N, CA, C and O atoms as a DFTB+ gen file, in Angstrom:
572 C
 N C O
     1  1      94.334     106.838      79.942
     2  2      93.136     106.137      79.528
     3  2      92.973     104.886      80.379
     4  3      93.891     104.074      80.496
     5  1      91.798     104.743      80.966
     6  2      91.510     103.591      81.798
     7  2      90.531     102.672      81.079
     8  3      89.614     103.132      80.398
     9  1      90.734     101.395      81.238
    10  2      89.811     100.415      80.680
    11  2      88.689     100.183      81.686
    12  3      88.935     100.049      82.885
    13  1      87.458     100.138      81.187
    14  2      86.329      99.936      82.087
    15  2      86.009      98.448      82.244
    16  3      86.695      97.590      81.688
    17  1      84.980      98.165      82.993
    18  2      84.615      96.773      83.302
    19  2      84.269      96.005      82.034
    20  3      84.573      94.816      81.944
    21  1      83.653      96.638      81.068
    22  2      83.261      95.946      79.833
    23  2      84.473      95.429      79.064
    24  3      84.372      94.434      78.345
    25  1      85.604      96.087      79.206
    26  2      86.809      95.637      78.506
    27  2      87.297      94.292      79.043
    28  3      87.989      93.551      78.344
    29  1      86.936      93.987      80.275
    30  2      87.371      92.744      80.897
    31  2      86.261      91.701      80.936
    32  3      86.377      90.701      81.645
    33  1      85.196      91.921      80.191
    34  2      84.081      90.962      80.186
    35  2      84.478      89.580      79.654
    36  3      83.934      88.591      80.145
    37  1      85.396      89.446      78.677
    38  2      85.795      88.090      78.280
    39  2      86.429      87.296      79.426
    40  3      86.241      86.084      79.526
    41  1      87.168      87.978      80.275
    42  2      87.759      87.302      81.429
    43  2      86.667      86.870      82.393
    44  3      86.711      85.766      82.936
    45  1      85.682      87.744      82.606
    46  2      84.569      87.409      83.500
    47  2      83.781      86.219      82.959
    48  3      83.365      85.347      83.721
    49  1      83.578      86.188      81.635
    50  2      82.863      85.064      81.034
    51  2      83.637      83.758      81.211
    52  3      83.051      82.712      81.488
    53  1      84.938      83.829      81.050
    54  2      85.757      82.633      81.227
    55  2      85.712      82.152      82.679
    56  3      85.641      80.950      82.935
    57  1      85.752      83.079      83.614
    58  2      85.638      82.709      85.029
    59  2      84.280      82.097      85.318
    60  3      84.164      81.149      86.095
    61  1      83.250      82.651      84.683
    62  2      81.895      82.137      84.871
    63  2      81.766      80.715      84.326
    64  3      81.097      79.874      84.927
    65  1      82.409      80.452      83.185
    66  2      82.382      79.099      82.611
    67  2      83.074      78.101      83.531
    68  3      82.612      76.972      83.696
    69  1      84.183      78.524      84.125
    70  2      84.930      77.626      85.002
    71  2      84.172      77.288      86.275
    72  3      84.383      76.228      86.863
    73  1      83.300      78.175      86.698
    74  2      82.500      77.888      87.888
    75  2      81.145      77.302      87.485
    76  3      80.127      77.536      88.136
    77  1      81.165      76.552      86.419
    78  2      79.978      75.891      85.871
    79  2      79.304      75.044      86.950
    80  3      79.991      74.387      87.731
    81  1      77.974      75.049      87.006
    82  2      77.265      74.283      88.035
    83  2      77.630      72.807      88.085
    84  3      77.657      72.220      89.166
    85  1      77.907      72.201      86.952
    86  2      78.254      70.774      86.961
    87  2      79.574      70.529      87.680
    88  3      79.782      69.460      88.254
    89  1      80.465      71.515      87.650
    90  2      81.780      71.323      88.236
    91  2      81.767      71.492      89.752
    92  3      82.591      70.885      90.436
    93  1      80.875      72.284      90.286
    94  2      80.877      72.541      91.724
    95  2      79.758      71.857      92.476
    96  3      79.602      72.061      93.680
    97  1      78.982      71.052      91.787
    98  2      77.783      70.478      92.405
    99  2      78.116      69.523      93.547
   100  3      77.505      69.613      94.612
   101  1      79.047      68.631      93.357
   102  2      79.340      67.616      94.357
   103  2      80.666      67.832      95.071
   104  3      81.236      66.886      95.615
   105  1      81.156      69.044      95.077
   106  2      82.439      69.336      95.704
   107  2      82.259      69.730      97.164
   108  3      81.266      70.355      97.536
   109  1      83.226      69.358      97.975
   110  2      83.226      69.803      99.362
   111  2      83.716      71.241      99.418
   112  3      84.186      71.780      98.416
   113  1      83.609      71.860     100.580
   114  2      84.060      73.252     100.700
   115  2      85.579      73.351     100.504
   116  3      86.067      74.334      99.946
   117  1      86.321      72.346     100.956
   118  2      87.773      72.343     100.741
   119  2      88.132      72.228      99.273
   120  3      89.077      72.862      98.803
   121  1      87.372      71.416      98.549
   122  2      87.611      71.273      97.108
   123  2      87.283      72.565      96.375
   124  3      87.986      72.948      95.440
   125  1      86.219      73.235      96.796
   126  2      85.869      74.521      96.176
   127  2      86.937      75.566      96.460
   128  3      87.216      76.418      95.616
   129  1      87.544      75.504      97.656
   130  2      88.617      76.440      97.987
   131  2      89.811      76.216      97.066
   132  3      90.383      77.174      96.547
   133  1      90.187      74.966      96.862
   134  2      91.323      74.654      95.987
   135  2      91.019      75.067      94.553
   136  3      91.880      75.631      93.877
   137  1      89.814      74.794      94.083
   138  2      89.426      75.168      92.727
   139  2      89.386      76.684      92.566
   140  3      89.772      77.212      91.524
   141  1      88.924      77.376      93.589
   142  2      88.893      78.841      93.539
   143  2      90.298      79.403      93.408
   144  3      90.542      80.303      92.604
   145  1      91.219      78.872      94.198
   146  2      92.578      79.411      94.191
   147  2      93.363      78.994      92.954
   148  3      94.098      79.802      92.387
   149  1      93.218      77.756      92.536
   150  2      94.036      77.286      91.417
   151  2      93.473      77.659      90.059
   152  3      94.236      77.854      89.113
   153  1      92.184      77.761      89.941
   154  2      91.576      77.982      88.623
   155  2      90.998      79.389      88.483
   156  3      91.416      80.142      87.604
   157  1      90.054      79.745      89.329
   158  2      89.373      81.033      89.176
   159  2      90.295      82.216      89.439
   160  3      90.131      83.277      88.836
   161  1      91.251      82.046      90.325
   162  2      92.176      83.146      90.623
   163  2      93.277      83.276      89.579
   164  3      93.867      84.347      89.433
   165  1      93.559      82.204      88.855
   166  2      94.656      82.262      87.893
   167  2      94.223      82.732      86.509
   168  3      95.075      83.085      85.694
   169  1      92.943      82.744      86.223
   170  2      92.470      83.169      84.894
   171  2      92.865      84.620      84.578
   172  3      93.352      84.875      83.476
   173  1      92.677      85.575      85.489
   174  2      93.024      86.960      85.129
   175  2      94.486      87.334      85.317
   176  3      94.835      88.497      85.114
   177  1      95.354      86.410      85.694
   178  2      96.743      86.759      85.998
   179  2      97.480      87.378      84.813
   180  3      98.194      88.365      84.990
   181  1      97.327      86.833      83.629
   182  2      98.031      87.368      82.464
   183  2      97.623      88.820      82.210
   184  3      98.468      89.677      81.952
   185  1      96.350      89.076      82.286
   186  2      95.839      90.429      82.057
   187  2      96.322      91.391      83.154
   188  3      96.633      92.550      82.881
   189  1      96.380      90.897      84.383
   190  2      96.819      91.753      85.491
   191  2      98.301      92.086      85.401
   192  3      98.755      93.045      86.025
   193  1      99.060      91.315      84.638
   194  2     100.473      91.616      84.462
   195  2     100.718      92.814      83.562
   196  3     101.828      93.345      83.526
   197  1      99.688      93.249      82.829
   198  2      99.849      94.373      81.898
   199  2      98.975      95.579      82.225
   200  3      99.334      96.707      81.889
   201  1      97.848      95.360      82.865
   202  2      96.889      96.438      83.121
   203  2      96.624      96.569      84.610
   204  3      96.522      95.576      85.331
   205  1      96.516      97.792      85.049
   206  2      96.063      98.053      86.404
   207  2      94.541      98.023      86.404
   208  3      93.900      98.936      85.884
   209  1      93.968      96.988      86.979
   210  2      92.514      96.841      86.967
   211  2      91.872      97.782      87.981
   212  3      92.415      98.019      89.060
   213  1      90.723      98.307      87.619
   214  2      90.002      99.202      88.512
   215  2      89.378      98.405      89.646
   216  3      89.238      97.185      89.568
   217  1      89.005      99.118      90.699
   218  2      88.426      98.459      91.866
   219  2      87.133      97.734      91.527
   220  3      86.843      96.689      92.109
   221  1      86.351      98.267      90.596
   222  2      85.108      97.609      90.195
   223  2      85.346      96.245      89.562
   224  3      84.560      95.319      89.759
   225  1      86.427      96.123      88.805
   226  2      86.773      94.843      88.180
   227  2      87.190      93.848      89.255
   228  3      86.777      92.689      89.227
   229  1      88.004      94.300      90.199
   230  2      88.414      93.425      91.298
   231  2      87.201      92.997      92.123
   232  3      87.101      91.842      92.536
   233  1      86.290      93.922      92.356
   234  2      85.101      93.617      93.154
   235  2      84.234      92.569      92.456
   236  3      83.702      91.664      93.098
   237  1      84.099      92.700      91.152
   238  2      83.299      91.733      90.395
   239  2      83.960      90.350      90.400
   240  3      83.281      89.338      90.577
   241  1      85.279      90.307      90.207
   242  2      85.985      89.024      90.250
   243  2      85.886      88.399      91.639
   244  3      85.661      87.196      91.770
   245  1      86.053      89.217      92.670
   246  2      85.956      88.695      94.032
   247  2      84.547      88.201      94.336
   248  3      84.373      87.224      95.065
   249  1      83.551      88.867      93.785
   250  2      82.168      88.417      93.979
   251  2      81.927      87.054      93.353
   252  3      81.268      86.201      93.947
   253  1      82.455      86.846      92.161
   254  2      82.291      85.544      91.496
   255  2      83.014      84.448      92.270
   256  3      82.476      83.360      92.474
   257  1      84.237      84.747      92.699
   258  2      85.007      83.747      93.429
   259  2      84.388      83.459      94.790
   260  3      84.363      82.311      95.233
   261  1      83.893      84.493      95.449
   262  2      83.271      84.325      96.754
   263  2      81.995      83.497      96.653
   264  3      81.749      82.611      97.471
   265  1      81.197      83.793      95.649
   266  2      79.953      83.049      95.454
   267  2      80.235      81.570      95.216
   268  3      79.563      80.712      95.787
   269  1      81.223      81.266      94.378
   270  2      81.552      79.868      94.116
   271  2      82.111      79.201      95.370
   272  3      81.796      78.044      95.651
   273  1      82.937      79.921      96.123
   274  2      83.535      79.345      97.322
   275  2      82.479      78.975      98.357
   276  3      82.532      77.890      98.935
   277  1      81.525      79.866      98.596
   278  2      80.575      79.635      99.678
   279  2      79.374      78.804      99.277
   280  3      78.915      77.984     100.073
   281  1      78.851      78.978      98.087
   282  2      77.647      78.232      97.749
   283  2      77.824      77.239      96.625
   284  3      76.897      76.487      96.325
   285  1      78.979      77.212      95.996
   286  2      79.225      76.230      94.946
   287  2      78.297      76.444      93.773
   288  3      78.138      77.565      93.289
   289  1      77.686      75.367      93.318
   290  2      76.834      75.437      92.143
   291  2      75.364      75.601      92.503
   292  3      74.521      75.746      91.618
   293  1      75.055      75.581      93.782
   294  2      73.664      75.681      94.192
   295  2      73.122      77.074      93.901
   296  3      73.833      78.072      94.023
   297  1      71.877      77.122      93.524
   298  2      71.255      78.407      93.213
   299  2      70.666      79.066      94.452
   300  3      70.441      80.276      94.460
   301  1      70.412      78.282      95.502
   302  2      69.838      78.900      96.695
   303  2      70.926      79.648      97.458
   304  3      72.091      79.250      97.463
   305  1      70.525      80.728      98.093
   306  2      71.454      81.605      98.793
   307  2      72.003      80.912     100.034
   308  3      71.264      80.257     100.770
   309  1      73.283      81.060     100.254
   310  2      73.924      80.594     101.477
   311  2      74.743      81.745     102.036
   312  3      75.389      82.487     101.296
   313  1      74.702      81.878     103.345
   314  2      75.449      82.946     103.989
   315  2      76.946      82.717     103.848
   316  3      77.428      81.586     103.910
   317  1      77.664      83.804     103.660
   318  2      79.119      83.736     103.613
   319  2      79.606      83.718     105.053
   320  3      79.182      84.534     105.871
   321  1      80.482      82.800     105.350
   322  2      80.921      82.600     106.727
   323  2      81.955      83.630     107.182
   324  3      82.172      83.790     108.383
   325  1      82.584      84.314     106.263
   326  2      83.568      85.350     106.593
   327  2      83.652      86.322     105.420
   328  3      83.301      85.984     104.290
   329  1      84.119      87.528     105.704
   330  2      84.326      88.492     104.628
   331  2      85.413      87.975     103.702
   332  3      86.318      87.257     104.128
   333  1      85.315      88.350     102.424
   334  2      86.278      87.847     101.452
   335  2      87.684      88.380     101.726
   336  3      88.669      87.717     101.399
   337  1      87.788      89.568     102.323
   338  2      89.105      90.099     102.690
   339  2      89.779      89.182     103.715
   340  3      90.994      88.992     103.680
   341  1      88.982      88.618     104.624
   342  2      89.516      87.695     105.631
   343  2      89.933      86.373     104.977
   344  3      90.957      85.793     105.339
   345  1      89.156      85.914     104.038
   346  2      89.439      84.660     103.338
   347  2      90.731      84.784     102.527
   348  3      91.456      83.804     102.356
   349  1      91.014      85.979     102.031
   350  2      92.195      86.198     101.195
   351  2      93.491      86.339     101.982
   352  3      94.562      86.462     101.390
   353  1      93.409      86.322     103.280
   354  2      94.632      86.387     104.083
   355  2      95.396      85.072     103.988
   356  3      94.809      84.031     103.692
   357  1      96.711      85.116     104.240
   358  2      97.478      83.864     104.269
   359  2      96.974      82.941     105.385
   360  3      96.361      83.397     106.351
   361  1      97.234      81.672     105.242
   362  2      96.749      80.690     106.212
   363  2      97.324      80.924     107.602
   364  3      96.633      80.707     108.597
   365  1      98.568      81.359     107.687
   366  2      99.162      81.589     109.006
   367  2      98.607      82.826     109.698
   368  3      98.883      83.057     110.876
   369  1      97.816      83.633     108.965
   370  2      97.162      84.802     109.556
   371  2      95.660      84.582     109.719
   372  3      94.915      85.535     109.947
   373  1      95.217      83.343     109.605
   374  2      93.817      83.011     109.850
   375  2      92.929      82.991     108.621
   376  3      91.722      82.788     108.749
   377  1      93.480      83.192     107.443
   378  2      92.685      83.160     106.219
   379  2      92.739      81.794     105.562
   380  3      93.261      80.836     106.132
   381  1      92.195      81.716     104.357
   382  2      92.207      80.462     103.603
   383  2      93.302      80.433     102.542
   384  3      93.466      79.430     101.847
   385  1      94.046      81.518     102.413
   386  2      95.147      81.552     101.458
   387  2      94.716      81.780     100.024
   388  3      95.475      81.487      99.101
   389  1      93.519      82.296      99.817
   390  2      93.054      82.595      98.462
   391  2      93.719      83.886      97.997
   392  3      93.867      84.835      98.766
   393  1      94.114      83.907      96.742
   394  2      94.857      85.033      96.186
   395  2      94.003      86.304      96.208
   396  3      92.856      86.299      95.761
   397  1      94.573      87.382      96.729
   398  2      93.944      88.686      96.701
   399  2      94.308      89.330      95.366
   400  3      95.470      89.667      95.139
   401  1      93.328      89.501      94.485
   402  2      93.613      89.968      93.125
   403  2      94.169      91.393      93.102
   404  3      94.979      91.719      92.235
   405  1      93.753      92.232      94.025
   406  2      94.242      93.618      94.052
   407  2      95.740      93.649      94.366
   408  3      96.508      94.344      93.701
   409  1      96.141      92.895      95.378
   410  2      97.556      92.852      95.745
   411  2      98.372      92.189      94.637
   412  3      99.471      92.640      94.312
   413  1      97.831      91.119      94.060
   414  2      98.538      90.420      92.986
   415  2      98.708      91.327      91.772
   416  3      99.756      91.310      91.128
   417  1      97.686      92.118      91.456
   418  2      97.769      93.053      90.334
   419  2      98.873      94.072      90.565
   420  3      99.654      94.357      89.657
   421  1      98.944      94.620      91.764
   422  2      99.996      95.582      92.087
   423  2     101.383      94.946      91.982
   424  3     102.311      95.555      91.449
   425  1     101.519      93.729      92.486
   426  2     102.816      93.036      92.444
   427  2     103.254      92.763      91.009
   428  3     104.426      92.931      90.670
   429  1     102.317      92.343      90.171
   430  2     102.669      92.038      88.786
   431  2     103.075      93.298      88.011
   432  3     103.921      93.231      87.118
   433  1     102.479      94.433      88.348
   434  2     102.844      95.680      87.677
   435  2     104.183      96.216      88.181
   436  3     104.950      96.792      87.410
   437  1     104.465      96.030      89.462
   438  2     105.749      96.469      90.019
   439  2     106.890      95.650      89.427
   440  3     108.027      96.114      89.356
   441  1     106.577      94.431      89.004
   442  2     107.591      93.580      88.362
   443  2     108.210      94.282      87.164
   444  3     109.406      94.133      86.913
   445  1     107.410      95.051      86.418
   446  2     107.936      95.765      85.250
   447  2     108.913      96.862      85.665
   448  3     109.910      97.097      84.983
   449  1     108.632      97.522      86.764
   450  2     109.557      98.547      87.264
   451  2     110.886      97.905      87.631
   452  3     111.948      98.458      87.347
   453  1     110.828      96.737      88.261
   454  2     112.048      96.033      88.629
   455  2     112.838      95.624      87.387
   456  3     114.063      95.745      87.357
   457  1     112.133      95.138      86.361
   458  2     112.820      94.745      85.125
   459  2     113.490      95.946      84.461
   460  3     114.597      95.832      83.934
   461  1     112.819      97.090      84.487
   462  2     113.403      98.307      83.909
   463  2     114.638      98.721      84.703
   464  3     115.638      99.150      84.128
   465  1     114.565      98.592      86.005
   466  2     115.710      98.942      86.852
   467  2     116.905      98.033      86.575
   468  3     118.047      98.492      86.564
   469  1     116.640      96.736      86.352
   470  2     117.730      95.792      86.104
   471  2     118.312      95.907      84.704
   472  3     119.518      95.749      84.518
   473  1     117.461      96.181      83.717
   474  2     117.903      96.207      82.316
   475  2     117.437      97.490      81.628
   476  3     116.554      97.427      80.773
   477  1     117.996      98.643      81.968
   478  2     117.514      99.893      81.371
   479  2     117.859     100.045      79.889
   480  3     117.265     100.887      79.215
   481  1     118.779      99.274      79.375
   482  2     119.168      99.376      77.968
   483  2     118.642      98.221      77.129
   484  3     119.134      97.989      76.024
   485  1     117.651      97.493      77.633
   486  2     117.118      96.361      76.877
   487  2     116.282      96.852      75.695
   488  3     115.737      97.956      75.711
   489  1     116.199      96.028      74.701
   490  2     115.492      96.388      73.474
   491  2     114.013      96.654      73.719
   492  3     113.465      97.621      73.192
   493  1     113.351      95.795      74.526
   494  2     111.917      95.976      74.763
   495  2     111.633      97.303      75.463
   496  3     110.620      97.943      75.183
   497  1     112.514      97.722      76.369
   498  2     112.305      98.999      77.045
   499  2     112.553     100.172      76.108
   500  3     111.855     101.182      76.192
   501  1     113.527     100.059      75.223
   502  2     113.774     101.119      74.241
   503  2     112.567     101.307      73.318
   504  3     112.213     102.433      72.968
   505  1     111.946     100.203      72.933
   506  2     110.755     100.277      72.077
   507  2     109.607     100.945      72.819
   508  3     108.947     101.831      72.276
   509  1     109.364     100.526      74.064
   510  2     108.290     101.136      74.848
   511  2     108.541     102.617      75.099
   512  3     107.618     103.430      75.048
   513  1     109.784     102.958      75.367
   514  2     110.129     104.352      75.620
   515  2     109.910     105.197      74.371
   516  3     109.394     106.311      74.462
   517  1     110.293     104.682      73.211
   518  2     110.123     105.420      71.959
   519  2     108.648     105.580      71.601
   520  3     108.248     106.595      71.031
   521  1     107.847     104.575      71.937
   522  2     106.433     104.622      71.552
   523  2     105.576     105.415      72.534
   524  3     104.753     106.229      72.114
   525  1     105.755     105.192      73.824
   526  2     104.841     105.759      74.811
   527  2     105.415     106.909      75.622
   528  3     104.659     107.617      76.288
   529  1     106.689     107.112      75.590
   530  2     107.291     108.155      76.422
   531  2     108.012     109.189      75.594
   532  3     109.065     109.679      76.001
   533  1     107.471     109.533      74.444
   534  2     108.114     110.503      73.544
   535  2     108.294     111.855      74.216
   536  3     109.354     112.468      74.092
   537  1     107.280     112.326      74.921
   538  2     107.374     113.646      75.544
   539  2     108.443     113.668      76.620
   540  3     109.118     114.683      76.790
   541  1     108.614     112.574      77.352
   542  2     109.648     112.521      78.396
   543  2     111.045     112.499      77.785
   544  3     111.968     113.113      78.319
   545  1     111.197     111.804      76.686
   546  2     112.508     111.690      76.036
   547  2     112.898     113.034      75.442
   548  3     114.053     113.444      75.550
   549  1     111.947     113.727      74.814
   550  2     112.251     114.998      74.146
   551  2     112.508     116.093      75.170
   552  3     113.456     116.863      75.017
   553  1     111.683     116.179      76.216
   554  2     111.806     117.286      77.142
   555  2     113.040     117.183      78.047
   556  3     113.687     118.193      78.324
   557  1     113.367     115.983      78.505
   558  2     114.488     115.878      79.417
   559  2     115.745     115.320      78.756
   560  3     116.832     115.386      79.329
   561  1     115.601     114.781      77.576
   562  2     116.753     114.220      76.889
   563  2     116.984     112.763      77.245
   564  3     117.674     112.053      76.512
   565  1     116.426     112.306      78.344
   566  2     116.533     110.907      78.743
   567  2     115.435     110.568      79.745
   568  3     114.778     111.453      80.294
   569  1     115.252     109.286      79.969
   570  2     114.257     108.830      80.947
   571  2     114.946     107.953      81.947
   572  3     114.307     107.450      82.871
């Protein structure tokens, strides 16, 4: 079962509130970059640690962050000076160092695999295995 974009609308609303016009009106482009990375990119982190977000969700989040980065709070259109994929590269590779949500989502989910590998007999894993992996436990005798 996959969660659709509507399931993540509270996160989008929170990101939208943080990019409030009053907050970005008098900011320089460097200040908007810092605010984008420290605030707008960190809002969905908790959710990304548990769910694999679909590409549409990442695209919508990147659109909000890109819009705030390039035009701030102004309503008039401003051209984006670089593709958002380029902006998300590390600074030593020519980007602005803004967090790539797709890569971060993958890393946060792989963290659970690492935890399972380190602690296969932990209580939290036994509970998850009993609840969500019943067919694997019954058919093979172990996971």
